[in-house]
Structures are given as structure tokens and as C-alpha cells.
N, CA, C and O atoms as a GROMACS GRO file, in nm:
protein
  560
    1MET      N    1   6.548   1.876   4.623
    1MET     CA    2   6.459   1.763   4.637
    1MET      C    3   6.524   1.679   4.766
    1MET      O    4   6.644   1.652   4.765
    2PRO      N    5   6.448   1.642   4.866
    2PRO     CA    6   6.498   1.562   4.962
    2PRO      C    7   6.514   1.414   4.925
    2PRO      O    8   6.442   1.359   4.842
    3CYS      N    9   6.616   1.351   4.991
    3CYS     CA   10   6.654   1.205   4.954
    3CYS      C   11   6.550   1.109   5.014
    3CYS      O   12   6.596   1.008   5.068
    4SER      N   13   6.437   1.124   5.011
    4SER     CA   14   6.341   1.036   5.078
    4SER      C   15   6.321   0.914   4.995
    4SER      O   16   6.292   0.811   5.055
    5ASP      N   17   6.333   0.910   4.856
    5ASP     CA   18   6.320   0.811   4.759
    5ASP      C   19   6.440   0.735   4.765
    5ASP      O   20   6.545   0.784   4.723
    6VAL      N   21   6.433   0.598   4.822
    6VAL     CA   22   6.558   0.518   4.841
    6VAL      C   23   6.592   0.438   4.714
    6VAL      O   24   6.682   0.354   4.716
    7THR      N   25   6.521   0.463   4.606
    7THR     CA   26   6.548   0.388   4.490
    7THR      C   27   6.684   0.451   4.435
    7THR      O   28   6.714   0.570   4.451
    8GLU      N   29   6.766   0.352   4.366
    8GLU     CA   30   6.889   0.395   4.324
    8GLU      C   31   6.895   0.367   4.172
    8GLU      O   32   6.820   0.288   4.115
    9THR      N   33   6.991   0.441   4.110
    9THR     CA   34   7.008   0.432   3.964
    9THR      C   35   7.150   0.376   3.953
    9THR      O   36   7.239   0.401   4.034
   10LEU      N   37   7.163   0.299   3.843
   10LEU     CA   38   7.284   0.251   3.814
   10LEU      C   39   7.316   0.257   3.648
   10LEU      O   40   7.240   0.212   3.562
   11THR      N   41   7.433   0.316   3.627
   11THR     CA   42   7.470   0.326   3.490
   11THR      C   43   7.593   0.235   3.480
   11THR      O   44   7.686   0.238   3.560
   12VAL      N   45   7.583   0.152   3.372
   12VAL     CA   46   7.701   0.053   3.358
   12VAL      C   47   7.736   0.069   3.203
   12VAL      O   48   7.654   0.064   3.112
   13VAL      N   49   7.867   0.088   3.193
   13VAL     CA   50   7.916   0.106   3.050
   13VAL      C   51   8.025  -0.020   3.020
   13VAL      O   52   8.125  -0.046   3.087
   14LEU      N   53   7.985  -0.083   2.913
   14LEU     CA   54   8.051  -0.210   2.875
   14LEU      C   55   8.125  -0.172   2.745
   14LEU      O   56   8.079  -0.089   2.668
   15ASP      N   57   8.239  -0.234   2.723
   15ASP     CA   58   8.295  -0.213   2.590
   15ASP      C   59   8.246  -0.314   2.486
   15ASP      O   60   8.150  -0.385   2.517
   16ALA      N   61   8.294  -0.325   2.381
   16ALA     CA   62   8.234  -0.396   2.255
   16ALA      C   63   8.248  -0.544   2.293
   16ALA      O   64   8.166  -0.621   2.243
   17GLN      N   65   8.344  -0.593   2.379
   17GLN     CA   66   8.352  -0.730   2.395
   17GLN      C   67   8.278  -0.766   2.540
   17GLN      O   68   8.296  -0.872   2.601
   18GLU      N   69   8.193  -0.663   2.583
   18GLU     CA   70   8.120  -0.671   2.711
   18GLU      C   71   8.214  -0.693   2.828
   18GLU      O   72   8.187  -0.783   2.907
   19HIS      N   73   8.314  -0.625   2.845
   19HIS     CA   74   8.404  -0.605   2.959
   19HIS      C   75   8.357  -0.474   3.023
   19HIS      O   76   8.321  -0.378   2.955
   20LEU      N   77   8.359  -0.473   3.156
   20LEU     CA   78   8.310  -0.354   3.224
   20LEU      C   79   8.414  -0.230   3.201
   20LEU      O   80   8.534  -0.241   3.229
   21ARG      N   81   8.366  -0.125   3.155
   21ARG     CA   82   8.446  -0.008   3.151
   21ARG      C   83   8.431   0.092   3.269
   21ARG      O   84   8.525   0.160   3.310
   22HIS      N   85   8.319   0.095   3.315
   22HIS     CA   86   8.282   0.197   3.426
   22HIS      C   87   8.138   0.165   3.471
   22HIS      O   88   8.061   0.098   3.403
   23TYR      N   89   8.109   0.216   3.585
   23TYR     CA   90   7.977   0.234   3.629
   23TYR      C   91   7.961   0.342   3.733
   23TYR      O   92   8.056   0.389   3.795
   24VAL      N   93   7.832   0.380   3.750
   24VAL     CA   94   7.810   0.477   3.860
   24VAL      C   95   7.682   0.441   3.922
   24VAL      O   96   7.584   0.417   3.851
   25LEU      N   97   7.674   0.435   4.058
   25LEU     CA   98   7.564   0.403   4.144
   25LEU      C   99   7.522   0.532   4.223
   25LEU      O  100   7.602   0.592   4.295
   26ARG      N  101   7.396   0.570   4.206
   26ARG     CA  102   7.342   0.692   4.274
   26ARG      C  103   7.212   0.683   4.324
   26ARG      O  104   7.132   0.609   4.268
   27LYS      N  105   7.178   0.756   4.431
   27LYS     CA  106   7.048   0.761   4.471
   27LYS      C  107   6.955   0.827   4.367
   27LYS      O  108   7.003   0.924   4.310
   28LYS      N  109   6.842   0.794   4.335
   28LYS     CA  110   6.747   0.834   4.234
   28LYS      C  111   6.703   0.985   4.246
   28LYS      O  112   6.711   1.070   4.158
   29SER      N  113   6.652   1.000   4.382
   29SER     CA  114   6.572   1.126   4.406
   29SER      C  115   6.676   1.250   4.408
   29SER      O  116   6.645   1.357   4.355
   30CYS      N  117   6.792   1.232   4.467
   30CYS     CA  118   6.883   1.351   4.471
   30CYS      C  119   7.015   1.328   4.407
   30CYS      O  120   7.109   1.405   4.429
   31ASP      N  121   7.026   1.226   4.331
   31ASP     CA  122   7.140   1.203   4.248
   31ASP      C  123   7.280   1.216   4.340
   31ASP      O  124   7.384   1.267   4.298
   32ARG      N  125   7.262   1.162   4.464
   32ARG     CA  126   7.391   1.159   4.568
   32ARG      C  127   7.452   1.023   4.532
   32ARG      O  128   7.390   0.930   4.481
   33LEU      N  129   7.578   1.024   4.565
   33LEU     CA  130   7.653   0.892   4.546
   33LEU      C  131   7.628   0.796   4.649
   33LEU      O  132   7.599   0.831   4.763
   34ILE      N  133   7.640   0.675   4.615
   34ILE     CA  134   7.631   0.562   4.724
   34ILE      C  135   7.770   0.518   4.750
   34ILE      O  136   7.833   0.439   4.680
   35GLY      N  137   7.814   0.579   4.861
   35GLY     CA  138   7.965   0.559   4.876
   35GLY      C  139   8.048   0.637   4.766
   35GLY      O  140   8.025   0.751   4.728
   36ALA      N  141   8.151   0.552   4.722
   36ALA     CA  142   8.240   0.618   4.620
   36ALA      C  143   8.140   0.608   4.490
   36ALA      O  144   8.044   0.532   4.481
   37GLU      N  145   8.180   0.690   4.401
   37GLU     CA  146   8.088   0.670   4.275
   37GLU      C  147   8.095   0.542   4.195
   37GLU      O  148   7.997   0.505   4.130
   38ALA      N  149   8.210   0.472   4.198
   38ALA     CA  150   8.214   0.345   4.132
   38ALA      C  151   8.311   0.263   4.228
   38ALA      O  152   8.422   0.231   4.185
   39LEU      N  153   8.272   0.229   4.351
   39LEU     CA  154   8.364   0.172   4.453
   39LEU      C  155   8.431   0.050   4.410
   39LEU      O  156   8.542   0.028   4.458
   40LEU      N  157   8.381  -0.029   4.328
   40LEU     CA  158   8.443  -0.157   4.272
   40LEU      C  159   8.504  -0.150   4.130
   40LEU      O  160   8.552  -0.251   4.078
   41ALA      N  161   8.502  -0.034   4.070
   41ALA     CA  162   8.541  -0.010   3.945
   41ALA      C  163   8.681  -0.079   3.908
   41ALA      O  164   8.702  -0.152   3.810
   42GLU      N  165   8.769  -0.041   4.004
   42GLU     CA  166   8.915  -0.090   3.986
   42GLU      C  167   8.927  -0.242   4.005
   42GLU      O  168   8.996  -0.312   3.931
   43PHE      N  169   8.854  -0.290   4.109
   43PHE     CA  170   8.846  -0.424   4.126
   43PHE      C  171   8.788  -0.520   4.000
   43PHE      O  172   8.832  -0.631   3.970
   44PHE      N  173   8.690  -0.454   3.940
   44PHE     CA  174   8.620  -0.509   3.832
   44PHE      C  175   8.675  -0.474   3.692
   44PHE      O  176   8.629  -0.524   3.590
   45ALA      N  177   8.778  -0.385   3.694
   45ALA     CA  178   8.838  -0.344   3.564
   45ALA      C  179   8.851  -0.438   3.459
   45ALA      O  180   8.914  -0.541   3.484
   46ASN      N  181   8.804  -0.422   3.349
   46ASN     CA  182   8.808  -0.511   3.231
   46ASN      C  183   8.753  -0.668   3.264
   46ASN      O  184   8.791  -0.766   3.199
   47SER      N  185   8.668  -0.676   3.363
   47SER     CA  186   8.617  -0.810   3.387
   47SER      C  187   8.493  -0.824   3.297
   47SER      O  188   8.423  -0.728   3.267
   48THR      N  189   8.471  -0.953   3.256
   48THR     CA  190   8.353  -0.982   3.175
   48THR      C  191   8.222  -0.986   3.264
   48THR      O  192   8.228  -0.983   3.387
   49ILE      N  193   8.113  -0.991   3.199
   49ILE     CA  194   7.988  -0.995   3.262
   49ILE      C  195   7.989  -1.132   3.349
   49ILE      O  196   7.954  -1.129   3.467
   50GLU      N  197   8.030  -1.248   3.290
   50GLU     CA  198   8.034  -1.368   3.359
   50GLU      C  199   8.117  -1.354   3.486
   50GLU      O  200   8.077  -1.398   3.594
   51GLN      N  201   8.236  -1.292   3.470
   51GLN     CA  202   8.336  -1.286   3.589
   51GLN      C  203   8.268  -1.204   3.703
   51GLN      O  204   8.288  -1.237   3.820
   52ILE      N  205   8.193  -1.103   3.672
   52ILE     CA  206   8.112  -1.009   3.761
   52ILE      C  207   8.008  -1.085   3.838
   52ILE      O  208   7.994  -1.081   3.961
   53LEU      N  209   7.929  -1.162   3.746
   53LEU     CA  210   7.812  -1.250   3.804
   53LEU      C  211   7.868  -1.354   3.887
   53LEU      O  212   7.800  -1.389   3.984
   54ALA      N  213   7.987  -1.414   3.865
   54ALA     CA  214   8.042  -1.517   3.947
   54ALA      C  215   8.112  -1.476   4.076
   54ALA      O  216   8.153  -1.559   4.157
   55THR      N  217   8.123  -1.344   4.091
   55THR     CA  218   8.187  -1.292   4.221
   55THR      C  219   8.102  -1.298   4.337
   55THR      O  220   7.987  -1.253   4.335
   56THR      N  221   8.159  -1.359   4.448
   56THR     CA  222   8.085  -1.368   4.564
   56THR      C  223   8.147  -1.259   4.670
   56THR      O  224   8.261  -1.216   4.652
   57ALA      N  225   8.076  -1.220   4.767
   57ALA     CA  226   8.118  -1.100   4.859
   57ALA      C  227   8.249  -1.134   4.923
   57ALA      O  228   8.331  -1.046   4.949
   58ASP      N  229   8.270  -1.276   4.950
   58ASP     CA  230   8.396  -1.304   5.017
   58ASP      C  231   8.532  -1.284   4.923
   58ASP      O  232   8.646  -1.304   4.963
   59ARG      N  233   8.499  -1.241   4.796
   59ARG     CA  234   8.622  -1.229   4.706
   59ARG      C  235   8.652  -1.093   4.690
   59ARG      O  236   8.746  -1.061   4.616
   60LEU      N  237   8.579  -1.001   4.754
   60LEU     CA  238   8.599  -0.860   4.744
   60LEU      C  239   8.710  -0.822   4.830
   60LEU      O  240   8.744  -0.889   4.928
   61PRO      N  241   8.769  -0.706   4.792
   61PRO     CA  242   8.900  -0.660   4.874
   61PRO      C  243   8.844  -0.651   5.018
   61PRO      O  244   8.732  -0.614   5.052
   62ALA      N  245   8.958  -0.697   5.103
   62ALA     CA  246   8.947  -0.704   5.244
   62ALA      C  247   8.932  -0.554   5.309
   62ALA      O  248   9.000  -0.465   5.258
   63THR      N  249   8.857  -0.526   5.404
   63THR     CA  250   8.859  -0.400   5.482
   63THR      C  251   8.823  -0.419   5.618
   63THR      O  252   8.746  -0.508   5.654
   64ASP      N  253   8.872  -0.343   5.688
   64ASP     CA  254   8.843  -0.339   5.843
   64ASP      C  255   8.725  -0.245   5.877
   64ASP      O  256   8.673  -0.248   5.989
   65ASP      N  257   8.685  -0.164   5.782
   65ASP     CA  258   8.568  -0.068   5.796
   65ASP      C  259   8.441  -0.123   5.768
   65ASP      O  260   8.422  -0.162   5.653
   66GLU      N  261   8.350  -0.134   5.850
   66GLU     CA  262   8.223  -0.207   5.835
   66GLU      C  263   8.137  -0.121   5.727
   66GLU      O  264   8.067  -0.180   5.645
   67MET      N  265   8.146  -0.003   5.730
   67MET     CA  266   8.074   0.069   5.618
   67MET      C  267   8.118   0.051   5.489
   67MET      O  268   8.045   0.034   5.391
   68HIS      N  269   8.261   0.055   5.487
   68HIS     CA  270   8.302   0.018   5.338
   68HIS      C  271   8.278  -0.117   5.293
   68HIS      O  272   8.256  -0.137   5.174
   69GLY      N  273   8.280  -0.217   5.381
   69GLY     CA  274   8.227  -0.347   5.351
   69GLY      C  275   8.103  -0.352   5.298
   69GLY      O  276   8.074  -0.406   5.191
   70PHE      N  277   8.014  -0.285   5.385
   70PHE     CA  278   7.863  -0.281   5.349
   70PHE      C  279   7.841  -0.221   5.209
   70PHE      O  280   7.761  -0.270   5.129
   71LEU      N  281   7.919  -0.107   5.184
   71LEU     CA  282   7.899  -0.032   5.055
   71LEU      C  283   7.950  -0.132   4.938
   71LEU      O  284   7.892  -0.140   4.829
   72GLN      N  285   8.060  -0.202   4.970
   72GLN     CA  286   8.111  -0.293   4.858
   72GLN      C  287   8.008  -0.404   4.832
   72GLN      O  288   7.988  -0.444   4.717
   73CYS      N  289   7.945  -0.449   4.933
   73CYS     CA  290   7.841  -0.545   4.901
   73CYS      C  291   7.721  -0.484   4.821
   73CYS      O  292   7.664  -0.549   4.733
   74LYS      N  293   7.686  -0.357   4.855
   74LYS     CA  294   7.574  -0.286   4.783
   74LYS      C  295   7.609  -0.278   4.629
   74LYS      O  296   7.532  -0.315   4.540
   75HIS      N  297   7.732  -0.226   4.607
   75HIS     CA  298   7.778  -0.202   4.485
   75HIS      C  299   7.776  -0.331   4.403
   75HIS      O  300   7.730  -0.332   4.290
   76LEU      N  301   7.832  -0.454   4.467
   76LEU     CA  302   7.845  -0.594   4.388
   76LEU      C  303   7.698  -0.632   4.351
   76LEU      O  304   7.665  -0.664   4.237
   77TYR      N  305   7.613  -0.628   4.455
   77TYR     CA  306   7.475  -0.673   4.427
   77TYR      C  307   7.401  -0.587   4.313
   77TYR      O  308   7.328  -0.635   4.226
   78ALA      N  309   7.432  -0.451   4.331
   78ALA     CA  310   7.362  -0.369   4.227
   78ALA      C  311   7.417  -0.412   4.084
   78ALA      O  312   7.342  -0.440   3.991
   79LEU      N  313   7.548  -0.413   4.077
   79LEU     CA  314   7.602  -0.455   3.946
   79LEU      C  315   7.550  -0.595   3.888
   79LEU      O  316   7.518  -0.610   3.770
   80GLN      N  317   7.546  -0.695   3.986
   80GLN     CA  318   7.493  -0.828   3.942
   80GLN      C  319   7.354  -0.815   3.912
   80GLN      O  320   7.310  -0.879   3.816
   81ALA      N  321   7.273  -0.736   3.983
   81ALA     CA  322   7.128  -0.727   3.941
   81ALA      C  323   7.112  -0.669   3.798
   81ALA      O  324   7.031  -0.720   3.720
   82VAL      N  325   7.182  -0.571   3.766
   82VAL     CA  326   7.176  -0.499   3.638
   82VAL      C  327   7.226  -0.601   3.542
   82VAL      O  328   7.150  -0.623   3.448
   83LEU      N  329   7.321  -0.659   3.544
   83LEU     CA  330   7.407  -0.747   3.444
   83LEU      C  331   7.310  -0.859   3.435
   83LEU      O  332   7.279  -0.888   3.319
   84ASN      N  333   7.252  -0.930   3.533
   84ASN     CA  334   7.153  -1.036   3.515
   84ASN      C  335   7.039  -0.989   3.442
   84ASN      O  336   6.990  -1.069   3.362
   85ALA      N  337   6.986  -0.876   3.452
   85ALA     CA  338   6.876  -0.822   3.363
   85ALA      C  339   6.909  -0.801   3.220
   85ALA      O  340   6.838  -0.828   3.123
   86TYR      N  341   7.027  -0.748   3.221
   86TYR     CA  342   7.083  -0.720   3.078
   86TYR      C  343   7.107  -0.844   2.993
   86TYR      O  344   7.092  -0.843   2.871
   87ILE      N  345   7.145  -0.951   3.062
   87ILE     CA  346   7.164  -1.072   2.975
   87ILE      C  347   7.046  -1.155   2.976
   87ILE      O  348   7.052  -1.267   2.925
   88GLY      N  349   6.928  -1.107   3.033
   88GLY     CA  350   6.796  -1.182   3.023
   88GLY      C  351   6.788  -1.294   3.132
   88GLY      O  352   6.703  -1.383   3.126
   89GLU      N  353   6.879  -1.284   3.229
   89GLU     CA  354   6.869  -1.393   3.332
   89GLU      C  355   6.756  -1.354   3.445
   89GLU      O  356   6.708  -1.437   3.522
   90ALA      N  357   6.723  -1.224   3.443
   90ALA     CA  358   6.620  -1.183   3.553
   90ALA      C  359   6.531  -1.072   3.467
   90ALA      O  360   6.574  -1.008   3.372
   91PRO      N  361   6.400  -1.065   3.522
   91PRO     CA  362   6.313  -0.998   3.459
   91PRO      C  363   6.352  -0.828   3.478
   91PRO      O  364   6.399  -0.791   3.585
   92ALA      N  365   6.331  -0.747   3.384
   92ALA     CA  366   6.369  -0.618   3.407
   92ALA      C  367   6.259  -0.518   3.370
   92ALA      O  368   6.298  -0.408   3.331
   93GLY      N  369   6.136  -0.539   3.377
   93GLY     CA  370   6.040  -0.454   3.345
   93GLY      C  371   6.017  -0.353   3.445
   93GLY      O  372   6.064  -0.372   3.557
   94GLU      N  373   5.946  -0.245   3.419
   94GLU     CA  374   5.912  -0.126   3.495
   94GLU      C  375   5.875  -0.156   3.635
   94GLU      O  376   5.906  -0.069   3.717
   95LYS      N  377   5.807  -0.271   3.682
   95LYS     CA  378   5.756  -0.296   3.817
   95LYS      C  379   5.861  -0.390   3.883
   95LYS      O  380   5.844  -0.429   3.998
   96GLU      N  381   5.963  -0.424   3.813
   96GLU     CA  382   6.071  -0.532   3.872
   96GLU      C  383   6.158  -0.461   3.974
   96GLU      O  384   6.175  -0.339   3.965
   97PRO      N  385   6.214  -0.535   4.071
   97PRO     CA  386   6.306  -0.478   4.152
   97PRO      C  387   6.437  -0.404   4.082
   97PRO      O  388   6.498  -0.311   4.134
   98CYS      N  389   6.464  -0.458   3.970
   98CYS     CA  390   6.565  -0.397   3.888
   98CYS      C  391   6.508  -0.382   3.758
   98CYS      O  392   6.481  -0.482   3.691
   99ALA      N  393   6.487  -0.258   3.713
   99ALA     CA  394   6.417  -0.213   3.586
   99ALA      C  395   6.524  -0.152   3.486
   99ALA      O  396   6.592  -0.053   3.513
  100ILE      N  397   6.528  -0.211   3.385
  100ILE     CA  398   6.629  -0.132   3.287
  100ILE      C  399   6.546  -0.031   3.212
  100ILE      O  400   6.444  -0.059   3.149
  101ALA      N  401   6.602   0.097   3.227
  101ALA     CA  402   6.534   0.201   3.173
  101ALA      C  403   6.576   0.239   3.030
  101ALA      O  404   6.500   0.303   2.957
  102GLU      N  405   6.694   0.200   2.995
  102GLU     CA  406   6.761   0.226   2.861
  102GLU      C  407   6.882   0.142   2.845
  102GLU      O  408   6.955   0.112   2.940
  103ILE      N  409   6.903   0.102   2.714
  103ILE     CA  410   7.025   0.046   2.673
  103ILE      C  411   7.065   0.118   2.545
  103ILE      O  412   6.990   0.125   2.447
  104VAL      N  413   7.177   0.169   2.550
  104VAL     CA  414   7.215   0.230   2.418
  104VAL      C  415   7.358   0.164   2.383
  104VAL      O  416   7.457   0.166   2.457
  105THR      N  417   7.350   0.103   2.247
  105THR     CA  418   7.474   0.035   2.188
  105THR      C  419   7.522   0.098   2.077
  105THR      O  420   7.452   0.162   1.998
  106ASP      N  421   7.654   0.080   2.066
  106ASP     CA  422   7.716   0.133   1.933
  106ASP      C  423   7.842   0.055   1.920
  106ASP      O  424   7.864  -0.035   2.001
  107GLU      N  425   7.934   0.086   1.817
  107GLU     CA  426   8.044  -0.008   1.794
  107GLU      C  427   8.139  -0.009   1.914
  107GLU      O  428   8.222  -0.100   1.924
  108GLN      N  429   8.129   0.096   2.014
  108GLN     CA  430   8.223   0.096   2.121
  108GLN      C  431   8.171   0.006   2.233
  108GLN      O  432   8.249  -0.037   2.318
  109GLY      N  433   8.043  -0.024   2.236
  109GLY     CA  434   7.989  -0.112   2.342
  109GLY      C  435   7.843  -0.079   2.377
  109GLY      O  436   7.761  -0.051   2.289
  110ALA      N  437   7.812  -0.082   2.506
  110ALA     CA  438   7.675  -0.068   2.555
  110ALA      C  439   7.676   0.027   2.680
  110ALA      O  440   7.773   0.035   2.754
  111THR      N  441   7.570   0.091   2.695
  111THR     CA  442   7.545   0.171   2.816
  111THR      C  443   7.414   0.137   2.865
  111THR      O  444   7.317   0.144   2.791
  112ILE      N  445   7.405   0.098   2.989
  112ILE     CA  446   7.281   0.046   3.041
  112ILE      C  447   7.240   0.132   3.156
  112ILE      O  448   7.318   0.138   3.251
  113GLN      N  449   7.118   0.206   3.161
  113GLN     CA  450   7.070   0.270   3.259
  113GLN      C  451   6.980   0.196   3.331
  113GLN      O  452   6.886   0.149   3.267
  114ALA      N  453   6.984   0.171   3.457
  114ALA     CA  454   6.870   0.082   3.529
  114ALA      C  455   6.837   0.154   3.669
  114ALA      O  456   6.917   0.233   3.721
  115ARG      N  457   6.715   0.121   3.725
  115ARG     CA  458   6.671   0.168   3.846
  115ARG      C  459   6.653   0.033   3.939
  115ARG      O  460   6.595  -0.070   3.907
  116ILE      N  461   6.714   0.062   4.051
  116ILE     CA  462   6.713  -0.058   4.148
  116ILE      C  463   6.650  -0.024   4.272
  116ILE      O  464   6.686   0.071   4.341
  117SER      N  465   6.541  -0.113   4.308
  117SER     CA  466   6.484  -0.085   4.442
  117SER      C  467   6.572  -0.133   4.552
  117SER      O  468   6.622  -0.245   4.549
  118VAL      N  469   6.590  -0.051   4.648
  118VAL     CA  470   6.679  -0.077   4.769
  118VAL      C  471   6.648  -0.213   4.828
  118VAL      O  472   6.735  -0.290   4.868
  119ASP      N  473   6.514  -0.240   4.831
  119ASP     CA  474   6.478  -0.381   4.883
  119ASP      C  475   6.543  -0.483   4.820
  119ASP      O  476   6.566  -0.577   4.896
  120LEU      N  477   6.585  -0.499   4.692
  120LEU     CA  478   6.651  -0.586   4.622
  120LEU      C  479   6.780  -0.603   4.691
  120LEU      O  480   6.816  -0.717   4.719
  121LEU      N  481   6.851  -0.503   4.721
  121LEU     CA  482   6.981  -0.495   4.787
  121LEU      C  483   6.991  -0.538   4.920
  121LEU      O  484   7.074  -0.620   4.960
  122THR      N  485   6.896  -0.475   4.997
  122THR     CA  486   6.888  -0.501   5.149
  122THR      C  487   6.858  -0.635   5.174
  122THR      O  488   6.906  -0.682   5.277
  123GLU      N  489   6.784  -0.712   5.098
  123GLU     CA  490   6.753  -0.846   5.129
  123GLU      C  491   6.864  -0.940   5.115
  123GLU      O  492   6.857  -1.050   5.168
  124LYS      N  493   6.973  -0.901   5.042
  124LYS     CA  494   7.094  -0.981   5.032
  124LYS      C  495   7.201  -0.934   5.139
  124LYS      O  496   7.300  -1.004   5.162
  125ILE      N  497   7.179  -0.816   5.204
  125ILE     CA  498   7.282  -0.771   5.289
  125ILE      C  499   7.220  -0.779   5.430
  125ILE      O  500   7.103  -0.747   5.451
  126GLN      N  501   7.306  -0.824   5.526
  126GLN     CA  502   7.277  -0.823   5.663
  126GLN      C  503   7.360  -0.712   5.725
  126GLN      O  504   7.453  -0.661   5.662
  127ALA      N  505   7.327  -0.674   5.846
  127ALA     CA  506   7.394  -0.577   5.913
  127ALA      C  507   7.547  -0.626   5.945
  127ALA      O  508   7.563  -0.737   5.996
  128CYS      N  509   7.647  -0.551   5.917
  128CYS     CA  510   7.785  -0.590   5.940
  128CYS      C  511   7.811  -0.600   6.097
  128CYS      O  512   7.765  -0.522   6.181
  129SER      N  513   7.886  -0.700   6.118
  129SER     CA  514   7.923  -0.717   6.271
  129SER      C  515   8.067  -0.727   6.278
  129SER      O  516   8.116  -0.827   6.331
  130GLY      N  517   8.146  -0.626   6.226
  130GLY     CA  518   8.280  -0.611   6.239
  130GLY      C  519   8.369  -0.696   6.182
  130GLY      O  520   8.487  -0.690   6.214
  131ALA      N  521   8.317  -0.793   6.081
  131ALA     CA  522   8.401  -0.886   6.006
  131ALA      C  523   8.478  -0.813   5.908
  131ALA      O  524   8.455  -0.694   5.884
  132LYS      N  525   8.577  -0.886   5.847
  132LYS     CA  526   8.672  -0.812   5.742
  132LYS      C  527   8.591  -0.816   5.609
  132LYS      O  528   8.522  -0.914   5.581
  133GLY      N  529   8.598  -0.721   5.537
  133GLY     CA  530   8.544  -0.708   5.415
  133GLY      C  531   8.376  -0.742   5.403
  133GLY      O  532   8.312  -0.732   5.507
  134CYS      N  533   8.324  -0.772   5.314
  134CYS     CA  534   8.190  -0.777   5.294
  134CYS      C  535   8.138  -0.925   5.341
  134CYS      O  536   8.020  -0.955   5.361
  135SER      N  537   8.253  -1.012   5.355
  135SER     CA  538   8.194  -1.160   5.374
  135SER      C  539   8.129  -1.183   5.504
  135SER      O  540   8.069  -1.288   5.526
  136GLY      N  541   8.141  -1.080   5.599
  136GLY     CA  542   8.099  -1.095   5.739
  136GLY      C  543   7.945  -1.037   5.735
  136GLY      O  544   7.865  -1.063   5.825
  137CYS      N  545   7.912  -0.954   5.621
  137CYS     CA  546   7.790  -0.887   5.634
  137CYS      C  547   7.693  -0.917   5.522
  137CYS      O  548   7.583  -0.862   5.517
  138CYS      N  549   7.736  -1.008   5.429
  138CYS     CA  550   7.653  -1.037   5.325
  138CYS      C  551   7.610  -1.188   5.317
  138CYS      O  552   7.692  -1.276   5.342
  139LYS      N  553   7.483  -1.217   5.283
  139LYS     CA  554   7.450  -1.350   5.256
  139LYS      C  555   7.504  -1.406   5.112
  139LYS      O  556   7.492  -1.345   5.006
  140HIS      N  557   7.562  -1.523   5.125
  140HIS     CA  558   7.614  -1.573   5.003
  140HIS      C  559   7.522  -1.667   4.933
  140HIS      O  560   7.555  -1.718   4.826
   0.00000   0.00000   0.00000
């Protein structure tokens, strides 16, 4: 299947205390990764939902690579969109830019499956202009 559908899917795994355990961001139509599978997983390891939501682009790891900085922003805003929907701070219906497809909970935590419209992410991201990290290419 060609990758003409720019919708993305995000799977977020939280532990029982709602700390981030893992996430995966992929293109919906062809299941290709968006940069690294979980580009910010190490940066956000064991972070709470509140900590992730409070993170601004200028706090992401510095990089001299424009594309890497752009992808960091994309991952940050995708995580924040899904977590805002998960906690009820943003609508998450089927026609929303961030739609929760499924939430599975058990004694170990929660797994959230969501669809994200690329428009939701691109409205927050500007073209990078050689600035370090994402701070030069993202609106805050």
C-alpha cells in the first residue's frame, strides 16, 4: 500500500502509576516509522503524564541536525496530543484531530492506541531554520 495517507498512529504504554513505559509513532497507511520508533522514549523514561504535558520544545535534547529536531517536535506534540485526549483535556472522538481508537487497562497500566491527523502536528511545527534542537523550529 502506498504511503499517501499521512495520518499517523501512536501507541502509548503507561505503567500503573501512569509513567511512560514506551510509545511507537508510525504512519497509518504503510506502518512506517516516523524517524526513530520512539525518538523521545529515553528522554521521557519514567516521566509522568503531567511532566510530558509540561515539556516545551526548547527542553528537548539539543541537536545540530534540522531533521532530527523536526522529528523530536513531531514526537513531542504527538505524545502530548494523545495524553491530553487520554486525560480528558482534549476531545478524542473519531472525527477529532487526535482520535483515541482503544484504551486497554490492566493491573500493569494502560495501552492507548490513537490516530493523529498530521494537520494537528504541522500547525505546531514551523520549518526548521538551522537552529539547535527543536526550539528553533517549533511554536511554543
